[in-house]
ZAMARGU-4260 file (C-alpha; in steps of 0.2 Angstrom, whole numbers, plus 5000, padded with zeros to 4 digits):
<rodrens>
0) 5245/4961/5219 | 5227/4964/5217 | 5220/4979/5207 | 5210/4992/5217 | 5192/4994/5212
5) 5196/5012/5205 | 5210/5005/5193 | 5201/4989/5189 | 5199/4986/5170 | 5182/4990/5164
10) 5179/4971/5159 | 5188/4964/5174 | 5180/4952/5187 | 5177/4957/5205 | 5188/4951/5219
15) 5175/4938/5224 | 5179/4929/5208 | 5162/4932/5200 | 5160/4943/5185 | 5155/4960/5190
20) 5138/4965/5184 | 5138/4979/5171 | 5122/4988/5169 | 5128/4996/5153 | 5128/4978/5145
25) 5109/4977/5148 | 5108/4994/5141 | 5117/4988/5125 | 5105/4974/5124 | 5091/4987/5125
30) 5099/4996/5110 | 5100/4980/5100 | 5082/4974/5103 | 5075/4991/5100 | 5084/4992/5084
35) 5078/4975/5079 | 5060/4978/5084 | 5059/4995/5075 | 5066/4987/5060 | 5053/4974/5059
40) 5039/4985/5064 | 5044/5001/5054 | 5058/4996/5042 | 5058/5013/5034 | 5061/5021/5050
45) 5077/5011/5054 | 5082/5002/5038 | 5098/4995/5046 | 5090/4989/5062 | 5093/4971/5058
50) 5111/4973/5063 | 5104/4973/5081 | 5106/4954/5080 | 5125/4957/5077 | 5126/4967/5093
55) 5117/4952/5102 | 5130/4940/5095 | 5145/4951/5102 | 5136/4953/5119 | 5133/4934/5120
60) 5151/4930/5115 | 5157/4942/5128 | 5146/4937/5142 | 5148/4918/5140 | 5167/4919/5138
65) 5169/4930/5153 | 5159/4918/5164 | 5169/4903/5157 | 5185/4911/5159 | 5181/4916/5177
70) 5176/4898/5181 | 5192/4891/5173 | 5203/4903/5183 | 5194/4898/5199 | 5195/4880/5195
75) 5176/4877/5196 | 5173/4875/5177 | 5159/4862/5174 | 5151/4859/5157 | 5136/4851/5165
80) 5133/4867/5176 | 5136/4878/5161 | 5122/4869/5151 | 5111/4868/5166 | 5112/4887/5167
85) 5108/4889/5148 | 5093/4878/5150 | 5086/4889/5164 | 5090/4905/5155 | 5083/4900/5137
90) 5070/4886/5138 | 5056/4893/5149 | 5052/4909/5138 | 5056/4899/5122 | 5044/4885/5127
95) 5030/4898/5131 | 5032/4907/5115 | 5033/4892/5104 | 5017/4885/5112 | 5008/4902/5109
100) 5014/4902/5091 | 5007/4885/5089 | 4990/4889/5096 | 4989/4905/5086 | 4994/4895/5070
105) 4980/4882/5074 | 4967/4896/5071 | 4976/4907/5058 | 4986/4896/5046 | 4981/4886/5032
110) 4987/4868/5031 | 5003/4870/5021 | 5008/4885/5032 | 5003/4875/5048 | 5014/4861/5042
115) 5028/4872/5039 | 5026/4880/5056 | 5027/4862/5063 | 5044/4860/5055 | 5050/4877/5061
120) 5044/4872/5079 | 5055/4856/5078 | 5069/4866/5072 | 5067/4879/5085 | 5067/4866/5099
125) 5082/4858/5092 | 5091/4875/5089 | 5094/4872/5070 | 5082/4885/5063 | 5096/4893/5054
130) 5100/4877/5045 | 5082/4874/5040 | 5079/4892/5035 | 5095/4891/5024 | 5088/4876/5016
135) 5072/4885/5012 | 5080/4902/5007 | 5078/4906/4988 | 5065/4908/4975 | 5052/4896/4982
140) 5054/4903/5000 | 5038/4908/5008 | 5038/4927/5012 | 5049/4931/5027 | 5036/4941/5035
145) 5024/4926/5035 | 5036/4915/5045 | 5032/4917/5064 | 5048/4908/5069 | 5060/4916/5057
150) 5069/4925/5070 | 5074/4910/5079 | 5089/4908/5067 | 5099/4920/5077 | 5096/4910/5093
155) 5101/4894/5085 | 5117/4902/5079 | 5121/4907/5098 | 5116/4889/5104 | 5127/4881/5092
160) 5141/4892/5098 | 5137/4887/5116 | 5140/4869/5110 | 5157/4870/5104 | 5165/4885/5112
165) 5165/4880/5131 | 5174/4864/5126 | 5186/4873/5114 | 5190/4886/5127 | 5193/4874/5140
170) 5205/4865/5129 | 5214/4881/5124 | 5215/4887/5142 | 5224/4872/5148 | 5237/4875/5135
175) 5238/4893/5137 | 5232/4896/5120 | 5216/4906/5123 | 5221/4922/5113 | 5227/4913/5098
180) 5212/4901/5098 | 5200/4916/5098 | 5209/4926/5085 | 5213/4911/5074 | 5195/4904/5074
185) 5188/4922/5072 | 5199/4925/5056 | 5194/4909/5048 | 5176/4913/5051 | 5177/4930/5044
190) 5186/4925/5029 | 5173/4911/5026 | 5159/4925/5028 | 5168/4936/5015 | 5170/4921/5003
195) 5152/4916/5004 | 5144/4932/5001 | 5146/4934/4982 | 5138/4918/4977 | 5131/4910/4993
200) 5123/4925/5003 | 5110/4914/5011 | 5124/4903/5018 | 5134/4917/5024 | 5119/4925/5033
205) 5112/4909/5042 | 5126/4897/5045 | 5137/4897/5061 | 5153/4895/5052 | 5152/4913/5044
210) 5144/4921/5059 | 5154/4914/5074 | 5168/4928/5072 | 5155/4940/5078 | 5153/4931/5095
215) 5172/4928/5096 | 5174/4947/5094 | 5165/4948/5110 | 5175/4934/5117 | 5191/4943/5113
220) 5186/4958/5124 | 5181/4946/5138 | 5199/4939/5137 | 5207/4957/5137 | 5210/4958/5156
225) 5221/4943/5155 | 5233/4953/5143 | 5236/4968/5155 | 5254/4965/5155 | 5255/4968/5136
230) 5258/4986/5132 | 5246/4988/5117 | 5231/4981/5127 | 5236/4991/5142 | 5235/5007/5132
235) 5218/5002/5124 | 5211/4999/5141 | 5218/5015/5149 | 5204/5025/5158 | 5208/5041/5147
240) 5202/5032/5131 | 5186/5026/5138 | 5176/5041/5133 | 5183/5039/5115 | 5179/5021/5114
245) 5162/5023/5121 | 5157/5038/5109 | 5165/5030/5094 | 5157/5013/5097 | 5140/5021/5099
250) 5142/5031/5083 | 5146/5015/5073 | 5131/5006/5080 | 5119/5021/5077 | 5127/5024/5060
255) 5124/5006/5055 | 5106/5007/5060 | 5103/5022/5050 | 5115/5019/5035 | 5112/5001/5031
260) 5098/4993/5022 | 5092/4976/5017 | 5100/4977/5000 | 5117/4976/5007 | 5127/4960/5004
265) 5127/4956/5023 | 5136/4951/5033 | 5152/4952/5023 | 5163/4967/5026 | 5149/4978/5032
270) 5146/4968/5048 | 5163/4974/5054 | 5155/4991/5058 | 5142/4986/5070 | 5153/4972/5078
275) 5167/4984/5081 | 5155/4997/5088 | 5148/4984/5100 | 5166/4979/5105 | 5171/4997/5108
280) 5156/5000/5119 | 5160/4984/5129 | 5179/4989/5130 | 5175/5006/5136 | 5167/5000/5152
285) 5155/5007/5163 | 5165/5023/5165 | 5163/5028/5147 | 5152/5043/5144 | 5139/5034/5133
290) 5139/5019/5144 | 5137/5029/5160 | 5124/5042/5153 | 5114/5032/5140 | 5117/5013/5142
295) 5117/5012/5161 | 5101/5023/5162 | 5087/5014/5172 | 5075/5014/5157 | 5089/5006/5145
300) 5093/4994/5159 | 5075/4989/5162 | 5072/4986/5143 | 5088/4976/5142 | 5083/4964/5156
305) 5067/4960/5145 | 5076/4960/5129 | 5076/4941/5126 | 5057/4938/5128 | 5054/4954/5119
310) 5064/4947/5104 | 5054/4931/5105 | 5037/4939/5106 | 5037/4954/5094 | 5041/4945/5078
315) 5027/4931/5081 | 5014/4945/5084 | 5019/4955/5069 | 5019/4940/5057 | 5002/4934/5063
320) 4995/4952/5061 | 5002/4952/5043 | 4996/4934/5039 | 4978/4938/5045 | 4977/4955/5037
325) 4983/4948/5021 | 4997/4961/5020 | 5006/4974/5029 | 4995/4979/5044 | 4992/4998/5047
330) 5005/5008/5057 | 4993/5010/5072 | 4992/4991/5073 | 5010/4989/5073 | 5013/5002/5086
335) 5000/4992/5097 | 5009/4976/5094 | 5026/4983/5099 | 5017/4989/5115 | 5009/4972/5118
340) 5026/4964/5115 | 5034/4974/5128 | 5020/4970/5141 | 5021/4951/5137 | 5040/4952/5138
345) 5039/4960/5155 | 5026/4947/5161 | 5037/4933/5154 | 5052/4939/5164 | 5043/4941/5180
350) 5031/4926/5180 | 5041/4913/5169 | 5060/4917/5168 | 5065/4924/5185 | 5057/4910/5196
355) 5066/4897/5185 | 5082/4906/5182 | 5086/4912/5200 | 5084/4905/5217 | 5090/4888/5223
360) 5097/4877/5210 | 5085/4862/5209 | 5085/4848/5197 | 5067/4852/5193 | 5072/4869/5186
365) 5081/4860/5173 | 5070/4845/5170 | 5053/4854/5168 | 5059/4866/5155 | 5067/4852/5145
370) 5050/4842/5147 | 5041/4857/5141 | 5052/4859/5125 | 5049/4840/5121 | 5030/4842/5122
375) 5031/4857/5110 | 5043/4847/5099 | 5030/4833/5099 | 5016/4845/5093 | 5027/4852/5079
380) 5032/4834/5073 | 5014/4828/5074 | 5008/4843/5064 | 5022/4841/5051 | 5019/4823/5048
385) 5001/4825/5047 | 5002/4838/5033 | 4996/4853/5044 | 4981/4843/5052 | 4970/4846/5037
390) 4954/4842/5047 | 4955/4860/5053 | 4944/4871/5043 | 4949/4888/5036 | 4939/4902/5031
395) 4938/4907/5013 | 4920/4910/5006 | 4924/4908/4988 | 4936/4894/4986 | 4944/4879/4995
400) 4960/4884/5002 | 4967/4866/5001 | 4967/4868/4982 | 4981/4881/4982 | 4994/4868/4981
405) 5007/4862/4968 | 5017/4846/4966 | 5004/4832/4965 | 5012/4818/4955 | 5029/4816/4964
410) 5025/4798/4966 | 5027/4796/4947 | 5044/4803/4945 | 5062/4800/4949 | 5077/4812/4952
415) 5085/4811/4935 | 5085/4822/4919 | 5099/4816/4908 | 5113/4827/4915 | 5129/4820/4923
420) 5127/4818/4942 | 5141/4831/4945 | 5130/4844/4936 | 5113/4840/4945 | 5117/4853/4958
425) 5114/4866/4944 | 5096/4860/4942 | 5082/4862/4956 | 5070/4854/4943 | 5077/4838/4937
430) 5064/4824/4936 | 5059/4811/4924 | 5043/4800/4924 | 5048/4783/4930 | 5033/4774/4922
435) 5040/4774/4904 | 5053/4781/4893 | 5051/4800/4891 | 5048/4807/4874 | 5043/4824/4880
440) 5053/4837/4890 | 5050/4854/4899 | 5064/4866/4900 | 5063/4882/4909 | 5062/4891/4926
445) 5049/4889/4940 | 5035/4892/4929 | 5040/4876/4920 | 5040/4867/4936 | 5022/4873/4940
450) 5016/4866/4923 | 5026/4850/4923 | 5015/4841/4937 | 4999/4843/4927 | 5008/4836/4911
455) 5014/4821/4922 | 4997/4817/4929 | 4987/4820/4914 | 4998/4812/4900 | 4993/4796/4892
460) 5003/4780/4892 | 5018/4783/4881 | 5018/4801/4883 | 5030/4802/4898 | 5039/4819/4903
465) 5056/4825/4909 | 5059/4842/4917 | 5075/4851/4917 | 5078/4869/4924 | 5082/4880/4938
470) 5072/4895/4946 | 5073/4912/4938 | 5084/4905/4923 | 5076/4907/4906 | 5079/4893/4893
475) 5091/4903/4882 | 5109/4901/4874 | 5124/4912/4873 | 5117/4926/4885 | 5120/4931/4903
480) 5109/4941/4914 | 5117/4957/4920 | 5103/4962/4932 | 5102/4955/4950 | 5088/4943/4952
485) 5083/4934/4968 | 5086/4915/4968 | 5098/4913/4955 | 5117/4916/4951 | 5119/4922/4933
490) 5135/4912/4930 | 5127/4896/4936 | 5112/4900/4925 | 5123/4901/4909 | 5131/4885/4914
495) 5114/4876/4918 | 5107/4882/4901 | 5122/4875/4892 | 5121/4858/4901 | 5102/4857/4899
500) 5103/4860/4880 | 5117/4847/4878 | 5106/4834/4888 | 5091/4838/4878 | 5099/4836/4861
505) 5109/4821/4866 | 5094/4811/4872 | 5087/4802/4856 | 5071/4797/4865 | 5066/4815/4867
510) 5056/4821/4852 | 5047/4836/4859 | 5054/4850/4870 | 5042/4863/4878 | 5050/4880/4884
515) 5042/4889/4898 | 5048/4905/4907 | 5041/4919/4917 | 5038/4935/4908 | 5048/4944/4922
520) 5063/4933/4919 | 5063/4935/4900 | 5059/4953/4898 | 5060/4960/4915 | 5079/4958/4916
525) 5094/4964/4906 | 5105/4953/4897 | 5122/4953/4888 | 5130/4941/4876 | 5143/4930/4884
530) 5160/4937/4880 | 5153/4954/4877 | 5151/4966/4892 | 5139/4977/4883 | 5121/4976/4888
535) 5110/4972/4873 | 5091/4975/4873 | 5089/4961/4860 | 5099/4948/4869 | 5084/4940/4877
540) 5076/4937/4860 | 5092/4931/4852 | 5095/4919/4867 | 5078/4911/4866 | 5080/4911/4847
545) 5097/4902/4848 | 5090/4889/4860 | 5075/4885/4848 | 5087/4884/4833 | 5098/4872/4842
550) 5084/4861/4847 | 5076/4861/4829 | 5093/4857/4821 | 5094/4842/4832 | 5077/4836/4825
555) 5066/4841/4840 | 5049/4848/4839 | 5048/4864/4850 | 5034/4872/4859 | 5033/4887/4869
560) 5020/4891/4883 | 5015/4909/4886 | 5017/4914/4904 | 5001/4914/4915 | 4993/4931/4921
565) 5002/4938/4936 | 4991/4939/4951 | 4995/4941/4970 | 5001/4927/4980 | 4986/4916/4984
570) 4989/4917/5003 | 4985/4936/5002 | 4969/4932/4993 | 4962/4921/5006 | 4951/4926/5021
575) 4958/4919/5037 | 4947/4911/5050 | 4950/4925/5063 | 4943/4938/5050 | 4926/4930/5052
580) 4925/4940/5069 | 4921/4959/5067 | 4932/4963/5082 | 4948/4956/5073 | 4944/4965/5057
585) 4943/4981/5066 | 4958/4978/5076 | 4969/4975/5061 | 4961/4988/5050 | 4953/4976/5038
590) 4938/4985/5030 | 4931/4970/5021 | 4933/4951/5018 | 4931/4942/5001 | 4949/4944/4997
595) 4949/4932/4983 | 4937/4943/4973 | 4949/4958/4975 | 4964/4948/4968 | 4956/4946/4951
600) 4963/4957/4936 | 4956/4961/4919 | 4962/4951/4904 | 4966/4968/4896 | 4977/4973/4910
605) 4986/4956/4909 | 4989/4960/4891 | 4995/4978/4894 | 5007/4971/4908 | 5015/4959/4896
610) 5017/4969/4880 | 5036/4968/4878 | 5035/4950/4883 | 5022/4946/4870 | 5032/4956/4857
615) 5047/4944/4860 | 5036/4929/4858 | 5029/4936/4842 | 5046/4939/4835 | 5052/4922/4840
620) 5037/4914/4831 | 5041/4924/4815 | 5059/4917/4815 | 5052/4900/4818 | 5036/4896/4809
625) 5036/4878/4815 | 5036/4884/4833 | 5020/4879/4842 | 5015/4894/4854 | 5002/4890/4867
630) 4993/4903/4878 | 4984/4896/4893 | 4973/4912/4895 | 4957/4903/4890 | 4960/4891/4905
635) 4965/4904/4917 | 4953/4918/4912 | 4935/4920/4908 | 4937/4928/4891 | 4919/4932/4889
640) 4919/4943/4905 | 4937/4948/4902 | 4942/4943/4920 | 4957/4933/4926 | 4952/4927/4943
645) 4963/4919/4957 | 4950/4905/4959 | 4938/4896/4948 | 4924/4884/4951 | 4928/4885/4970
650) 4946/4880/4967 | 4962/4891/4967 | 4971/4893/4951 | 4987/4898/4959 | 4998/4890/4972
655) 5012/4902/4978 | 5017/4918/4971 | 5010/4919/4953 | 5013/4901/4950 | 4998/4890/4945
660) 4991/4877/4956 | 4988/4858/4953 | 4970/4862/4948 | 4976/4874/4935 | 4990/4864/4928
665) 4979/4849/4926 | 4966/4859/4916 | 4980/4867/4905 | 4987/4849/4902 | 4970/4843/4896
670) 4970/4857/4883 | 4989/4857/4879 | 4993/4839/4878 | 4982/4835/4862 | 4992/4849/4853
675) 5008/4839/4855 | 5002/4823/4847 | 5011/4819/4830 | 4995/4823/4820 | 4993/4839/4829
680) 5011/4845/4826 | 5010/4841/4808 | 4994/4851/4807 | 5002/4866/4816 | 5015/4866/4802
685) 5001/4871/4790 | 5001/4890/4789 | 4982/4890/4790 | 4982/4882/4807 | 4998/4889/4814
690) 4993/4896/4831 | 4981/4882/4837 | 4979/4883/4856 | 4983/4902/4857 | 4973/4917/4861
</rodrens>
């Protein structure tokens, strides 16, 4: 006996066998995309707006499963037809946005950035952006707001779901195990998500295994109509509960938008709230009060219909505005970008999407979008393989933008640093000069890596170098960082330091060890002694002291390089080519160019910023009179004028963040290496010449 329209479940199919259109689902899409756009444009206004992506996951899981279940029940299931529909739905707008992103990048991005964009375009076409971004996540990662295609990670998660779910669902359907399959896989995925969050937050955020439970939550609600004969589900779907479900679901979503922020360990347990909210709104059906009065409102439905291209466009435009302006653009610019994004989304829907998506199903509507994506992929591959097409000229009046690089000298090294292969995962920096046996080593964090390449390139024969270290992990012994720090796990840091010290001491060929660490890592964090939960202000000093003592007892000569001045990321100190046009500067609220000059700081300001850090260095020096302390300030600053610039002699001194460039590390190596010769070390032990090379 067929159900009447009046008594039909809110998520039941129509009597024609096709899923019934629900305008409130488009309205829910509008809520999701509005939250994401507002979060990206005005993060303080809606600090938890990023969970709009989680709403999209639930909606996608619901709609795709409903379509597949309807086709399976009607006996017209076809995997080829399913993928053809996906191509017609997703490829046209994506190809257009990727092409536009590439063209804008041609004019706006420097070579390294354009090369990375090429990689991200390839990842976007292949729907593996989430995997690529996961691999990039961490200390060295380019700022998120300067990656025009960062937002494609969520689209990639959905596409990966589309690959396995139709096949798994069809398999489960034939065996009558749909419910247990949905619930079982969802539970496994959620558990993985919770397990990953404490120590592998980036993996939990980006990877499909820890996200698919959100899509399967939507899939569960698509399957509920098949469970009408089960009392619990029949009560849940009863009409008298629709208003309750609708109101509660909406409250959970809005509460997440307002109450969450980017500091949460997300997704984790927190993701349950917006996911449950979206599920309840879907389960309430069109008759639910919020669904009927808010989500099904024509304005919400209209915005929901353009939500996909709006999601694609808004982030691209916001990031390019940030890139060109050299920082967060003014509020009026961001408001304008949101309005332009809505307009572009509407045009994309009318001109590009609908002609391909709807109407007669012709093979050309599948082949042409696929061909367009292949062309875009070729552009990305070519750009990546040719290092960002360095024949393009940037616009920076005071320095060559191509000198803001780091890592020249990789051809001279091999991936080895004296630790066991099972421990190499602890060290992001683990290289040895393959041209000769290493007698010198650098131990430290990313500042050590920035210096290392200059030492490798400028060292004389027989003066080969090894580096061992990990980002944000100071070279110390017996201490554990208690403060949270991006890019590093404190327990892994403790273990890495222990392994590094053992490897350095155990290598009889290494006679000199150079310690390098960022001031913010050594004195900008709090530490405790391992085995003692009490925070100790002197722990950093004692940890560094213990490392030096252990090395000196093993007969190693030890040197310490003082951290370089902290300047802004060089990318924010470069004038982009579009800024040569007055109209662009006016539109973005940029009042002047010559950004590199604005990035300089005074030498005295550098000293005042690092007072506590330099105090620790001085105390370490007092404890270890034989310690060579070298300060590169004479290379990185004009001490006569008292200025530390971002560039010198037409070349950038910094590469990324506040890390020195190859130009700078080469100049430092020229001054520092002679101090490490045996005769110089012997001289440095004489109290009258103790601080040679320092300022």
